[in-house]
TORTORRO-722692 format. One record per residue (C-alpha): residue number from 1; x negated, y negated, z; residue in one letter. Coordinates in steps of 0.5 Angstrom, whole numbers, plus 500, padded with zeros to 3 digits. Layout:
N
<site><i>NUM</i><x>X</x><y>Y</y><z>Z</z><aa>A</aa></site>
...
//
This chain:
176
<site><i>1</i><x>513</x><y>203</y><z>249</z><aa>M</aa></site>
<site><i>2</i><x>513</x><y>196</y><z>249</z><aa>S</aa></site>
<site><i>3</i><x>515</x><y>192</y><z>255</z><aa>Y</aa></site>
<site><i>4</i><x>514</x><y>185</y><z>258</z><aa>A</aa></site>
<site><i>5</i><x>513</x><y>182</y><z>265</z><aa>K</aa></site>
<site><i>6</i><x>514</x><y>174</y><z>266</z><aa>S</aa></site>
<site><i>7</i><x>510</x><y>170</y><z>272</z><aa>Y</aa></site>
<site><i>8</i><x>510</x><y>163</y><z>274</z><aa>R</aa></site>
<site><i>9</i><x>504</x><y>160</y><z>276</z><aa>L</aa></site>
<site><i>10</i><x>504</x><y>153</y><z>278</z><aa>G</aa></site>
<site><i>11</i><x>504</x><y>149</y><z>271</z><aa>A</aa></site>
<site><i>12</i><x>503</x><y>156</y><z>267</z><aa>L</aa></site>
<site><i>13</i><x>508</x><y>161</y><z>265</z><aa>E</aa></site>
<site><i>14</i><x>505</x><y>168</y><z>263</z><aa>V</aa></site>
<site><i>15</i><x>508</x><y>173</y><z>260</z><aa>V</aa></site>
<site><i>16</i><x>504</x><y>180</y><z>260</z><aa>Y</aa></site>
<site><i>17</i><x>507</x><y>185</y><z>254</z><aa>T</aa></site>
<site><i>18</i><x>505</x><y>192</y><z>253</z><aa>V</aa></site>
<site><i>19</i><x>505</x><y>193</y><z>245</z><aa>R</aa></site>
<site><i>20</i><x>502</x><y>200</y><z>245</z><aa>Q</aa></site>
<site><i>21</i><x>502</x><y>205</y><z>250</z><aa>D</aa></site>
<site><i>22</i><x>499</x><y>212</y><z>250</z><aa>W</aa></site>
<site><i>23</i><x>496</x><y>217</y><z>255</z><aa>E</aa></site>
<site><i>24</i><x>490</x><y>214</y><z>259</z><aa>G</aa></site>
<site><i>25</i><x>490</x><y>207</y><z>255</z><aa>G</aa></site>
<site><i>26</i><x>494</x><y>201</y><z>252</z><aa>F</aa></site>
<site><i>27</i><x>494</x><y>195</y><z>249</z><aa>I</aa></site>
<site><i>28</i><x>497</x><y>189</y><z>252</z><aa>A</aa></site>
<site><i>29</i><x>498</x><y>181</y><z>251</z><aa>E</aa></site>
<site><i>30</i><x>498</x><y>175</y><z>255</z><aa>L</aa></site>
<site><i>31</i><x>502</x><y>169</y><z>253</z><aa>A</aa></site>
<site><i>32</i><x>500</x><y>163</y><z>257</z><aa>V</aa></site>
<site><i>33</i><x>504</x><y>157</y><z>256</z><aa>T</aa></site>
<site><i>34</i><x>503</x><y>150</y><z>259</z><aa>N</aa></site>
<site><i>35</i><x>510</x><y>149</y><z>262</z><aa>A</aa></site>
<site><i>36</i><x>507</x><y>142</y><z>265</z><aa>G</aa></site>
<site><i>37</i><x>507</x><y>135</y><z>263</z><aa>A</aa></site>
<site><i>38</i><x>500</x><y>134</y><z>262</z><aa>A</aa></site>
<site><i>39</i><x>494</x><y>138</y><z>258</z><aa>P</aa></site>
<site><i>40</i><x>491</x><y>143</y><z>262</z><aa>L</aa></site>
<site><i>41</i><x>484</x><y>147</y><z>262</z><aa>D</aa></site>
<site><i>42</i><x>487</x><y>154</y><z>264</z><aa>W</aa></site>
<site><i>43</i><x>484</x><y>160</y><z>267</z><aa>A</aa></site>
<site><i>44</i><x>487</x><y>167</y><z>270</z><aa>L</aa></site>
<site><i>45</i><x>484</x><y>172</y><z>275</z><aa>L</aa></site>
<site><i>46</i><x>487</x><y>179</y><z>273</z><aa>L</aa></site>
<site><i>47</i><x>486</x><y>184</y><z>279</z><aa>E</aa></site>
<site><i>48</i><x>489</x><y>190</y><z>276</z><aa>A</aa></site>
<site><i>49</i><x>489</x><y>198</y><z>277</z><aa>G</aa></site>
<site><i>50</i><x>486</x><y>199</y><z>270</z><aa>F</aa></site>
<site><i>51</i><x>480</x><y>197</y><z>266</z><aa>E</aa></site>
<site><i>52</i><x>480</x><y>192</y><z>261</z><aa>V</aa></site>
<site><i>53</i><x>475</x><y>195</y><z>255</z><aa>T</aa></site>
<site><i>54</i><x>476</x><y>190</y><z>250</z><aa>N</aa></site>
<site><i>55</i><x>478</x><y>183</y><z>250</z><aa>L</aa></site>
<site><i>56</i><x>480</x><y>178</y><z>244</z><aa>W</aa></site>
<site><i>57</i><x>482</x><y>171</y><z>244</z><aa>R</aa></site>
<site><i>58</i><x>479</x><y>169</y><z>251</z><aa>A</aa></site>
<site><i>59</i><x>473</x><y>169</y><z>255</z><aa>T</aa></site>
<site><i>60</i><x>472</x><y>174</y><z>261</z><aa>A</aa></site>
<site><i>61</i><x>467</x><y>174</y><z>266</z><aa>T</aa></site>
<site><i>62</i><x>467</x><y>179</y><z>272</z><aa>P</aa></site>
<site><i>63</i><x>470</x><y>177</y><z>278</z><aa>A</aa></site>
<site><i>64</i><x>471</x><y>179</y><z>285</z><aa>G</aa></site>
<site><i>65</i><x>472</x><y>187</y><z>287</z><aa>D</aa></site>
<site><i>66</i><x>473</x><y>189</y><z>280</z><aa>G</aa></site>
<site><i>67</i><x>477</x><y>183</y><z>278</z><aa>G</aa></site>
<site><i>68</i><x>476</x><y>179</y><z>271</z><aa>L</aa></site>
<site><i>69</i><x>476</x><y>172</y><z>270</z><aa>S</aa></site>
<site><i>70</i><x>480</x><y>170</y><z>264</z><aa>L</aa></site>
<site><i>71</i><x>479</x><y>163</y><z>260</z><aa>A</aa></site>
<site><i>72</i><x>481</x><y>159</y><z>254</z><aa>G</aa></site>
<site><i>73</i><x>476</x><y>160</y><z>248</z><aa>P</aa></site>
<site><i>74</i><x>471</x><y>155</y><z>247</z><aa>A</aa></site>
<site><i>75</i><x>475</x><y>153</y><z>241</z><aa>W</aa></site>
<site><i>76</i><x>481</x><y>152</y><z>245</z><aa>Q</aa></site>
<site><i>77</i><x>480</x><y>151</y><z>252</z><aa>P</aa></site>
<site><i>78</i><x>485</x><y>146</y><z>253</z><aa>T</aa></site>
<site><i>79</i><x>493</x><y>147</y><z>253</z><aa>L</aa></site>
<site><i>80</i><x>497</x><y>141</y><z>251</z><aa>A</aa></site>
<site><i>81</i><x>504</x><y>141</y><z>255</z><aa>A</aa></site>
<site><i>82</i><x>509</x><y>146</y><z>252</z><aa>G</aa></site>
<site><i>83</i><x>503</x><y>150</y><z>248</z><aa>E</aa></site>
<site><i>84</i><x>502</x><y>157</y><z>248</z><aa>T</aa></site>
<site><i>85</i><x>496</x><y>161</y><z>247</z><aa>F</aa></site>
<site><i>86</i><x>496</x><y>169</y><z>246</z><aa>T</aa></site>
<site><i>87</i><x>490</x><y>173</y><z>248</z><aa>L</aa></site>
<site><i>88</i><x>490</x><y>181</y><z>248</z><aa>G</aa></site>
<site><i>89</i><x>486</x><y>186</y><z>251</z><aa>F</aa></site>
<site><i>90</i><x>485</x><y>194</y><z>251</z><aa>E</aa></site>
<site><i>91</i><x>485</x><y>198</y><z>257</z><aa>A</aa></site>
<site><i>92</i><x>484</x><y>204</y><z>260</z><aa>A</aa></site>
<site><i>93</i><x>489</x><y>207</y><z>265</z><aa>G</aa></site>
<site><i>94</i><x>496</x><y>206</y><z>266</z><aa>E</aa></site>
<site><i>95</i><x>500</x><y>200</y><z>263</z><aa>S</aa></site>
<site><i>96</i><x>505</x><y>200</y><z>269</z><aa>D</aa></site>
<site><i>97</i><x>499</x><y>200</y><z>274</z><aa>A</aa></site>
<site><i>98</i><x>499</x><y>194</y><z>279</z><aa>A</aa></site>
<site><i>99</i><x>497</x><y>187</y><z>276</z><aa>L</aa></site>
<site><i>100</i><x>496</x><y>181</y><z>280</z><aa>A</aa></site>
<site><i>101</i><x>495</x><y>175</y><z>276</z><aa>I</aa></site>
<site><i>102</i><x>492</x><y>168</y><z>280</z><aa>T</aa></site>
<site><i>103</i><x>492</x><y>161</y><z>276</z><aa>A</aa></site>
<site><i>104</i><x>488</x><y>155</y><z>278</z><aa>P</aa></site>
<site><i>105</i><x>491</x><y>151</y><z>284</z><aa>G</aa></site>
<site><i>106</i><x>492</x><y>158</y><z>288</z><aa>G</aa></site>
<site><i>107</i><x>499</x><y>160</y><z>285</z><aa>A</aa></site>
<site><i>108</i><x>499</x><y>167</y><z>284</z><aa>S</aa></site>
<site><i>109</i><x>504</x><y>173</y><z>283</z><aa>A</aa></site>
<site><i>110</i><x>504</x><y>179</y><z>287</z><aa>P</aa></site>
<site><i>111</i><x>502</x><y>185</y><z>284</z><aa>P</aa></site>
<site><i>112</i><x>508</x><y>189</y><z>283</z><aa>P</aa></site>
<site><i>113</i><x>509</x><y>196</y><z>285</z><aa>A</aa></site>
<site><i>114</i><x>508</x><y>201</y><z>280</z><aa>V</aa></site>
<site><i>115</i><x>514</x><y>202</y><z>275</z><aa>G</aa></site>
<site><i>116</i><x>517</x><y>195</y><z>279</z><aa>D</aa></site>
<site><i>117</i><x>521</x><y>191</y><z>274</z><aa>E</aa></site>
<site><i>118</i><x>518</x><y>195</y><z>268</z><aa>Q</aa></site>
<site><i>119</i><x>525</x><y>195</y><z>263</z><aa>P</aa></site>
<site><i>120</i><x>525</x><y>202</y><z>260</z><aa>T</aa></site>
<site><i>121</i><x>527</x><y>201</y><z>253</z><aa>P</aa></site>
<site><i>122</i><x>533</x><y>204</y><z>251</z><aa>P</aa></site>
<site><i>123</i><x>533</x><y>211</y><z>247</z><aa>P</aa></site>
<site><i>124</i><x>534</x><y>211</y><z>240</z><aa>T</aa></site>
<site><i>125</i><x>540</x><y>214</y><z>236</z><aa>L</aa></site>
<site><i>126</i><x>539</x><y>219</y><z>230</z><aa>E</aa></site>
<site><i>127</i><x>545</x><y>221</y><z>226</z><aa>L</aa></site>
<site><i>128</i><x>544</x><y>229</y><z>225</z><aa>V</aa></site>
<site><i>129</i><x>549</x><y>231</y><z>221</z><aa>D</aa></site>
<site><i>130</i><x>555</x><y>228</y><z>217</z><aa>A</aa></site>
<site><i>131</i><x>561</x><y>232</y><z>214</z><aa>E</aa></site>
<site><i>132</i><x>568</x><y>230</y><z>211</z><aa>P</aa></site>
<site><i>133</i><x>573</x><y>233</y><z>215</z><aa>V</aa></site>
<site><i>134</i><x>579</x><y>232</y><z>210</z><aa>R</aa></site>
<site><i>135</i><x>581</x><y>229</y><z>204</z><aa>E</aa></site>
<site><i>136</i><x>582</x><y>222</y><z>206</z><aa>G</aa></site>
<site><i>137</i><x>576</x><y>219</y><z>208</z><aa>G</aa></site>
<site><i>138</i><x>575</x><y>222</y><z>215</z><aa>E</aa></site>
<site><i>139</i><x>568</x><y>224</y><z>217</z><aa>L</aa></site>
<site><i>140</i><x>565</x><y>228</y><z>223</z><aa>L</aa></site>
<site><i>141</i><x>558</x><y>226</y><z>225</z><aa>F</aa></site>
<site><i>142</i><x>553</x><y>229</y><z>230</z><aa>T</aa></site>
<site><i>143</i><x>549</x><y>224</y><z>234</z><aa>L</aa></site>
<site><i>144</i><x>543</x><y>225</y><z>238</z><aa>A</aa></site>
<site><i>145</i><x>539</x><y>221</y><z>243</z><aa>L</aa></site>
<site><i>146</i><x>531</x><y>221</y><z>243</z><aa>S</aa></site>
<site><i>147</i><x>532</x><y>222</y><z>251</z><aa>R</aa></site>
<site><i>148</i><x>537</x><y>222</y><z>256</z><aa>A</aa></site>
<site><i>149</i><x>540</x><y>215</y><z>257</z><aa>A</aa></site>
<site><i>150</i><x>539</x><y>212</y><z>264</z><aa>E</aa></site>
<site><i>151</i><x>546</x><y>209</y><z>263</z><aa>A</aa></site>
<site><i>152</i><x>552</x><y>210</y><z>259</z><aa>P</aa></site>
<site><i>153</i><x>551</x><y>210</y><z>252</z><aa>V</aa></site>
<site><i>154</i><x>557</x><y>207</y><z>247</z><aa>T</aa></site>
<site><i>155</i><x>557</x><y>208</y><z>240</z><aa>V</aa></site>
<site><i>156</i><x>562</x><y>203</y><z>236</z><aa>T</aa></site>
<site><i>157</i><x>564</x><y>205</y><z>229</z><aa>T</aa></site>
<site><i>158</i><x>568</x><y>201</y><z>224</z><aa>R</aa></site>
<site><i>159</i><x>573</x><y>204</y><z>219</z><aa>P</aa></site>
<site><i>160</i><x>570</x><y>206</y><z>213</z><aa>W</aa></site>
<site><i>161</i><x>574</x><y>208</y><z>206</z><aa>T</aa></site>
<site><i>162</i><x>570</x><y>212</y><z>201</z><aa>A</aa></site>
<site><i>163</i><x>571</x><y>208</y><z>195</z><aa>R</aa></site>
<site><i>164</i><x>570</x><y>211</y><z>188</z><aa>R</aa></site>
<site><i>165</i><x>567</x><y>208</y><z>182</z><aa>A</aa></site>
<site><i>166</i><x>572</x><y>206</y><z>177</z><aa>P</aa></site>
<site><i>167</i><x>573</x><y>211</y><z>171</z><aa>A</aa></site>
<site><i>168</i><x>569</x><y>209</y><z>165</z><aa>A</aa></site>
<site><i>169</i><x>573</x><y>206</y><z>160</z><aa>T</aa></site>
<site><i>170</i><x>571</x><y>206</y><z>152</z><aa>T</aa></site>
<site><i>171</i><x>574</x><y>201</y><z>147</z><aa>S</aa></site>
<site><i>172</i><x>574</x><y>202</y><z>140</z><aa>P</aa></site>
<site><i>173</i><x>569</x><y>198</y><z>137</z><aa>R</aa></site>
<site><i>174</i><x>571</x><y>193</y><z>132</z><aa>P</aa></site>
<site><i>175</i><x>569</x><y>195</y><z>125</z><aa>R</aa></site>
<site><i>176</i><x>565</x><y>190</y><z>121</z><aa>P</aa></site>
//
């Protein structure tokens, strides 16, 4: 399952994206964009209902009561205007746990309620069976959804015509 949530934190735009999710853990990314007009040394404070167990492309220090302070790595501490930097982490816990992100200058996003604004990806559609109904190209098919849909599902088909390969023809070879 993959989903994303956006935060606007002063001059920073942060997109939290869960890339992989399994029972008891997940992998996520934070894409940090400088939406301001001037270069910015960025930092974020994460306070979450999950524990970050592995982090890449950022520096981290414990902060407050279980929080984690994140900053750009030594090789890229500053974001130019319009620049985006992506860091990743692995965490123990549920990916939809409450998450508060605070940026420099005190701009913050409130923690969402569990499951709040977490778009559910649509179910996948699988062709289970197909059989010709009659000569003439009609086809009866059966589809299955990977799980129950939360809204009506529409399947659109295009007219299809069976095309037969042209019969092979032979020409006499000219004699030498």
